[in-house]
C-alpha positions as CSV (number, residue, x, y, z in Angstrom):
1,X,56.7,31.6,47.0
2,X,53.9,32.0,49.4
3,X,53.4,35.4,50.8
4,X,52.9,35.8,54.6
5,X,49.4,36.8,55.4
6,X,47.2,37.9,58.3
7,X,43.5,36.9,58.6
8,X,42.2,40.3,59.3
9,X,43.3,41.5,55.8
10,X,42.8,38.1,54.0
11,X,40.7,39.6,51.3
12,X,44.0,41.4,49.9
13,X,45.5,38.0,49.0
14,X,42.4,36.5,47.2
15,X,43.5,34.0,44.4
16,X,47.1,34.1,45.8
17,X,49.1,31.4,47.8
18,X,49.9,32.6,51.3
19,X,51.5,31.4,54.3
20,X,49.4,31.6,57.6
21,X,51.1,31.1,61.0
22,X,48.8,30.7,64.1
23,X,47.1,28.0,66.3
24,X,44.3,25.7,65.8
25,X,40.9,26.6,67.1
26,X,38.9,23.6,66.1
27,X,39.0,20.6,63.7
28,X,36.4,18.7,61.9
29,X,37.1,15.3,60.6
30,X,35.3,14.4,57.3
31,X,37.7,11.5,56.2
32,X,39.7,12.6,53.0
33,X,38.7,16.3,54.1
34,X,39.9,18.0,57.2
35,X,38.3,21.3,58.1
36,X,40.7,23.2,60.3
37,X,39.7,26.7,62.0
38,X,42.8,28.5,62.4
39,X,43.4,31.9,64.3
40,X,46.4,34.0,64.2
41,X,45.6,36.7,66.8
42,X,44.0,39.0,64.1
43,X,40.9,36.7,63.5
44,X,39.9,33.1,62.3
45,X,39.5,31.4,59.1
46,X,38.6,28.0,57.7
47,X,41.3,25.9,56.3
48,X,40.2,23.1,53.8
49,X,42.8,20.2,53.6
50,X,41.8,17.8,50.8
51,X,43.9,14.6,50.8
52,X,44.7,14.7,47.0
53,X,45.8,18.2,47.2
54,X,48.7,17.9,49.7
55,X,51.5,15.4,50.7
56,X,50.8,12.4,52.7
57,X,52.8,13.9,55.5
58,X,50.9,17.3,55.5
59,X,47.5,15.5,55.4
60,X,48.5,13.2,58.4
61,X,49.7,16.3,60.3
62,X,46.3,17.9,59.5
63,X,44.5,14.7,60.7
64,X,46.2,14.6,64.1
65,X,46.6,18.2,64.9
66,X,45.0,19.2,68.3
67,X,43.3,22.0,69.8
68,X,45.7,25.0,70.4
69,X,48.6,23.4,68.6
70,X,50.9,26.0,66.8
71,X,50.9,25.4,63.0
72,X,51.8,26.9,59.8
73,X,49.3,26.8,56.7
74,X,50.1,27.2,53.0
75,X,47.2,27.5,50.8
76,X,45.4,29.7,48.1
77,X,42.8,32.1,49.3
78,X,39.4,31.7,48.1
79,X,36.1,33.7,48.3
80,X,33.2,31.6,49.8
81,X,30.1,33.2,51.0
82,X,29.4,30.3,53.2
83,X,32.6,30.6,55.2
84,X,32.8,32.7,58.2
85,X,34.2,36.1,57.1
86,X,33.4,35.3,53.4
87,X,36.8,33.7,52.8
88,X,38.7,30.3,53.3
89,X,42.1,28.8,52.6
90,X,42.6,25.8,50.1
91,X,45.3,24.2,51.8
92,X,48.5,23.0,49.8
93,X,50.7,22.3,52.8
94,X,50.4,21.9,56.4
95,X,53.0,21.9,59.2
96,X,52.6,21.4,63.0
97,X,55.0,23.8,65.0
98,X,54.3,22.2,68.5
99,X,51.8,19.6,69.2
100,X,49.5,20.6,72.2
101,X,48.4,17.7,74.5
102,X,45.1,17.5,76.2
103,X,44.6,21.3,76.2
104,X,42.5,21.8,79.6
105,X,39.8,24.4,78.4
106,X,37.5,22.2,76.4
107,X,34.6,23.5,74.5
108,X,32.3,23.0,77.4
109,X,31.3,24.8,80.6
110,X,33.9,25.5,83.1
111,X,33.7,27.0,86.6
112,X,35.1,30.5,87.2
113,X,37.8,29.3,89.6
114,X,38.8,26.8,87.0
115,X,39.2,29.4,84.4
116,X,40.9,32.2,86.5
117,X,43.6,29.5,87.4
118,X,44.2,29.1,83.7
119,X,43.8,32.7,82.8
120,X,46.9,32.5,80.8
121,X,45.2,30.2,78.4
122,X,41.5,31.4,78.9
123,X,42.6,34.9,77.0
124,X,42.6,32.9,73.9
125,X,38.9,32.3,73.9
126,X,36.9,34.4,71.3
127,X,34.9,36.2,74.0
128,X,37.9,37.0,76.2
129,X,39.9,38.2,73.1
130,X,36.9,40.5,72.2
131,X,36.8,42.2,75.6
132,X,40.5,42.7,75.4
133,X,40.1,44.3,72.1
134,X,37.6,46.7,73.4
135,X,40.0,47.6,76.2
136,X,42.9,48.3,73.8
137,X,40.5,50.5,71.8
138,X,39.2,52.4,74.9
139,X,42.8,53.2,76.0
140,X,43.8,54.4,72.6
141,X,40.6,56.6,72.5
142,X,41.6,58.0,75.9
143,X,44.9,59.0,74.8
144,X,43.9,60.2,71.4
145,X,41.2,62.5,72.8
146,X,43.5,63.9,75.5
147,X,46.6,64.4,73.1
148,X,44.2,66.1,70.7
149,X,42.7,68.5,73.4
150,X,45.7,70.1,74.9
151,X,46.7,67.7,77.6
152,X,50.3,66.6,77.9
153,X,51.1,63.1,79.2
154,X,53.4,63.4,82.3
155,X,54.3,60.2,84.1
156,X,53.8,60.1,87.9
157,X,55.4,57.8,90.5
158,X,54.3,54.2,91.4
159,X,56.3,54.4,94.7
160,X,55.0,57.3,96.9
161,X,55.8,58.6,100.4
162,X,52.2,59.2,101.6
163,X,48.4,58.6,101.0
164,X,46.4,60.3,98.5
165,X,43.0,58.7,98.9
166,X,43.0,57.1,102.3
167,X,45.5,55.3,104.6
168,X,43.5,52.3,105.1
169,X,43.8,51.1,101.8
170,X,47.6,51.6,101.2
171,X,50.2,48.6,100.2
172,X,53.3,49.4,102.4
173,X,56.8,48.4,101.3
174,X,60.3,49.1,102.5
175,X,62.2,51.9,100.7
176,X,65.7,51.4,102.0
177,X,64.7,52.0,105.6
178,X,61.8,54.4,104.8
179,X,58.1,53.8,104.5
180,X,56.8,53.8,101.0
181,X,53.4,52.8,99.4
182,X,52.1,51.8,96.0
183,X,50.2,54.7,94.4
184,X,46.6,55.1,94.9
185,X,46.5,57.7,92.4
186,X,48.8,60.3,90.5
187,X,46.5,63.1,91.1
188,X,48.9,65.0,93.7
189,X,51.6,64.9,91.2
190,X,49.4,66.2,88.4
191,X,48.7,69.3,90.6
192,X,52.5,69.9,90.4
193,X,52.8,69.7,86.7
194,X,50.0,71.6,85.6
195,X,52.0,74.7,86.7
196,X,54.5,73.5,84.1
197,X,52.0,72.5,81.2
198,X,48.4,73.9,82.1
199,X,46.8,70.7,81.3
200,X,48.1,67.3,82.0
201,X,47.2,63.6,82.5
202,X,48.8,60.5,83.9
203,X,48.0,57.0,82.8
204,X,49.0,53.9,84.7
205,X,48.3,51.2,87.5
206,X,47.1,52.2,90.7
207,X,46.7,50.0,93.8
208,X,44.0,49.8,96.6
209,X,44.1,47.4,99.6
210,X,40.6,47.2,99.9
211,X,39.2,44.0,101.3
212,X,36.3,44.2,98.9
213,X,35.1,41.1,97.0
214,X,32.4,42.7,94.5
215,X,31.9,42.6,90.8
216,X,33.2,46.2,90.7
217,X,36.6,45.8,92.6
218,X,40.0,45.1,91.6
219,X,43.2,45.5,94.0
220,X,45.3,46.7,91.0
221,X,43.5,48.7,88.3
222,X,44.3,51.2,85.5
223,X,43.4,54.8,85.9
224,X,43.7,57.9,83.6
225,X,43.8,61.2,85.5
226,X,43.5,64.5,83.8
227,X,44.2,67.7,85.6
228,X,43.6,71.3,84.6
229,X,44.7,74.7,85.6
230,X,42.2,77.5,85.7
231,X,39.2,75.1,85.6
232,X,36.4,75.1,88.1
233,X,33.8,72.3,88.6
234,X,31.5,73.3,85.8
235,X,34.7,72.7,83.4
236,X,35.7,69.6,84.9
237,X,32.0,68.1,84.0
238,X,32.2,69.6,80.5
239,X,35.5,67.9,79.8
240,X,34.3,64.6,81.4
241,X,31.3,64.2,79.4
242,X,33.0,65.1,75.9
243,X,35.7,62.7,76.9
244,X,33.5,59.8,77.9
245,X,31.3,60.3,74.8
246,X,34.3,60.1,72.7
247,X,35.5,56.9,74.4
248,X,32.2,55.3,73.8
249,X,31.4,56.3,70.3
250,X,34.8,55.2,69.3
251,X,34.4,51.7,70.9
252,X,31.0,51.6,69.0
253,X,32.6,52.6,65.6
254,X,35.7,50.4,65.8
255,X,34.6,47.2,67.9
256,X,31.1,46.5,66.5
257,X,31.9,43.0,65.9
258,X,33.1,42.4,69.2
259,X,30.6,44.0,70.9
260,X,28.0,41.8,68.8
261,X,29.9,38.8,69.8
262,X,29.5,39.9,73.5
263,X,25.8,40.2,73.0
264,X,25.9,44.0,73.9
265,X,22.8,46.1,73.4
266,X,24.6,49.1,71.7
267,X,21.4,51.2,71.4
268,X,22.1,52.4,74.8
269,X,25.7,53.2,74.2
270,X,24.6,55.1,71.1
271,X,22.9,57.6,73.3
272,X,25.9,58.5,75.2
273,X,26.5,62.0,73.9
274,X,26.6,65.3,75.6
275,X,25.1,66.8,77.7
276,X,24.6,64.4,80.6
277,X,22.2,65.0,83.4
278,X,23.2,66.6,86.6
279,X,21.9,66.2,90.0
280,X,23.2,67.5,93.4
281,X,24.1,65.1,96.3
282,X,20.9,66.7,98.0
283,X,18.8,65.7,95.2
284,X,20.2,62.2,95.0
285,X,19.4,61.7,98.7
286,X,15.8,62.8,98.1
287,X,15.5,60.3,95.3
288,X,17.0,57.5,97.1
289,X,14.9,57.8,100.3
290,X,11.7,58.4,98.2
291,X,12.2,55.1,96.3
292,X,13.1,53.0,99.2
293,X,16.8,52.9,99.1
294,X,17.5,54.7,102.3
295,X,20.5,56.7,103.2
296,X,21.4,59.3,105.8
297,X,22.5,62.7,104.6
298,X,26.4,62.7,104.8
299,X,26.8,59.2,104.1
300,X,28.7,58.3,101.0
301,X,26.9,56.2,98.3
302,X,27.4,52.4,98.0
303,X,26.7,50.2,94.9
304,X,22.9,49.9,95.7
305,X,22.7,53.7,95.9
306,X,24.8,54.3,92.6
307,X,22.5,51.6,90.8
308,X,19.2,53.0,91.9
309,X,20.2,56.6,91.0
310,X,21.8,55.6,87.5
311,X,18.4,53.7,86.8
312,X,16.7,57.1,86.2
313,X,18.8,58.0,83.4
314,X,19.6,56.6,79.9
315,X,23.1,58.2,80.0
316,X,25.6,58.5,82.5
317,X,24.6,61.0,85.3
318,X,26.8,63.6,87.3
319,X,26.2,63.8,91.1
320,X,27.9,67.0,92.5
321,X,28.5,68.6,95.7
322,X,29.0,65.7,98.2
323,X,29.2,66.5,101.8
324,X,33.0,67.3,102.7
325,X,33.3,64.3,104.9
326,X,32.6,62.0,102.0
327,X,35.5,63.2,99.9
328,X,39.3,63.4,99.9
329,X,41.2,66.0,101.8
330,X,42.1,68.2,99.0
331,X,38.6,69.0,97.6
332,X,37.7,72.6,97.6
333,X,34.5,73.8,99.8
334,X,31.5,75.2,98.2
335,X,31.6,78.9,98.9
336,X,27.9,79.1,99.7
337,X,27.7,75.9,101.7
338,X,31.0,75.0,103.5
339,X,29.5,71.8,104.6
340,X,29.8,70.7,100.6
341,X,32.9,69.9,98.6
342,X,33.1,70.8,94.9
343,X,33.3,67.3,93.7
344,X,31.4,65.1,91.3
345,X,31.1,61.6,90.6
346,X,29.8,60.2,87.1
347,X,27.7,57.3,87.6
348,X,27.4,54.9,84.5
349,X,23.9,53.5,83.9
350,X,22.8,49.8,83.9
351,X,24.1,49.3,87.4
352,X,27.8,49.9,86.6
353,X,28.1,52.7,89.1
354,X,31.0,55.1,89.5
355,X,33.3,55.2,86.7
356,X,34.9,58.9,87.2
357,X,35.5,60.7,90.4
358,X,36.7,64.3,90.6
359,X,36.1,67.8,91.2
360,X,37.8,71.2,92.1
361,X,40.8,70.9,94.2
362,X,41.4,73.5,96.9
363,X,44.0,76.4,95.9
364,X,44.0,77.6,99.7
365,X,46.9,76.9,101.9
366,X,45.0,77.6,105.2
367,X,42.4,75.0,104.3
368,X,44.6,72.4,103.0
369,X,46.7,72.7,106.2
370,X,43.6,72.2,108.4
371,X,42.7,69.3,106.3
372,X,45.7,67.5,106.8
373,X,45.3,67.9,110.7
374,X,41.8,66.6,110.5
375,X,42.6,63.3,108.3
376,X,45.5,62.7,110.5
377,X,48.0,63.0,107.6
378,X,51.8,63.6,108.2
379,X,52.4,67.2,107.3
380,X,56.3,66.5,106.6
381,X,55.2,64.2,103.6
382,X,53.1,66.9,102.2
383,X,55.3,69.9,102.4
384,X,56.0,69.7,98.6
385,X,52.2,69.5,98.1
386,X,51.6,72.6,100.5
387,X,54.2,74.4,98.3
388,X,52.0,74.4,95.3
389,X,49.5,76.5,97.5
390,X,52.5,79.0,98.2
391,X,53.9,79.5,94.8
392,X,51.2,80.4,92.1
393,X,48.2,78.6,93.2
394,X,45.2,78.8,90.8
395,X,41.8,77.2,90.7
396,X,42.3,73.7,89.3
397,X,40.2,70.8,88.7
398,X,40.6,67.2,87.5
399,X,39.2,63.6,87.7
400,X,40.1,59.9,87.4
401,X,38.5,57.4,85.2
402,X,38.9,53.8,85.9
403,X,39.5,51.9,82.5
404,X,38.3,48.6,83.8
405,X,34.8,49.8,85.1
406,X,34.5,51.8,81.7
407,X,35.4,48.5,79.9
408,X,32.8,46.4,81.8
409,X,30.1,48.9,81.2
410,X,30.8,49.4,77.6
411,X,31.1,45.5,77.0
412,X,28.1,45.0,79.3
413,X,30.1,42.5,81.6
414,X,28.8,41.0,84.9
415,X,32.1,41.0,86.7
416,X,35.1,43.3,86.3
417,X,37.6,40.7,86.4
418,X,37.4,39.9,82.7
419,X,38.2,43.5,81.7
420,X,42.2,43.0,82.1
421,X,44.3,40.2,80.8
422,X,45.5,39.1,84.6
423,X,43.0,40.6,87.3
424,X,44.2,41.0,90.7
425,X,41.3,40.5,93.2
426,X,40.8,39.8,96.8
427,X,42.7,36.4,97.4
428,X,43.9,35.9,93.9
429,X,47.4,36.9,92.5
430,X,48.0,33.9,90.2
431,X,48.8,33.5,87.7
């Protein structure tokens, strides 16, 4: 009886008869020989169907099977250096589970709208599969590093009563007669849970109703947000660079084949090890104005500014101490220059921009109360957050890393939409 096999571990079954369950990727008709490339979710392999070795029914099925039909292949695993992966299957039986009719994504160029409308099928393509495998490895590396470095995963709400980042980018919904919003960030809740656990993180989807149609923006994206008690801005940056380096080096080690398929120049990623360069906002403004990318002191950076700054470095670069008006209401002030916040962004090289935003949160009740008024935020919705400054407040820091931007950078992608299986962008919620 044939043993059930997977393509990724096919070498284990060399010389034995196996059952492979998957889908047809392509077929080459050579008369009495049919060359079938079959995928099973773990890889691809060539299956050789010789008319004399199978029943008439099996050969006819192999001859008429179409692209993306589901099928079952029985055969003997043979080593063949000419075959991709070094192995092929000498077929003894072949069965079609479901015959696909007129598969819409043919091996030719298609427009992006055509492909996005068929994203549920497009993700089967080798390139898209490679990207999503890199993403899966990035997600696992994130969790592994945090879990191994004293952070506790504490889940935070998706529905919230108030804004975290800004009231103009909220998705509002009715919550049994009350106003509620899809979360922009779990950070405020992380600030509560650090008093119970010291170091925590949340990991999940976040939502921004930004009318931004750029290669860097999604409406729904995934973010991991570590938060640390008794941590200042310097400690925040130290953790960030170790964290990001681990993610990148893990992807290089475990997804070399996928990155090669994507055509990624991995030599640049190999340099992503601590320490990362650090420049202040003041220094960044000087660099930009000197190089003809003008910006007024006090303005936040846009994509052209981030790209120009990161071009000076082979590694991600920290930009720290932004003006208070550039950052969220909870940021701590620089004690030496109150017009600056103890904030920091991490900019990826090669034009990928900000992948992390974070910094030191204020532990001062008076400052936080004043900021709520300045930002026009409803005090009642934040009373619980103010309590964190009344009962055991400590210096604390944290950051949020966007998974999709990080994957786009590691994979060297032109657009962020390919970094998640079913992207939500401005004007697109289908499929």
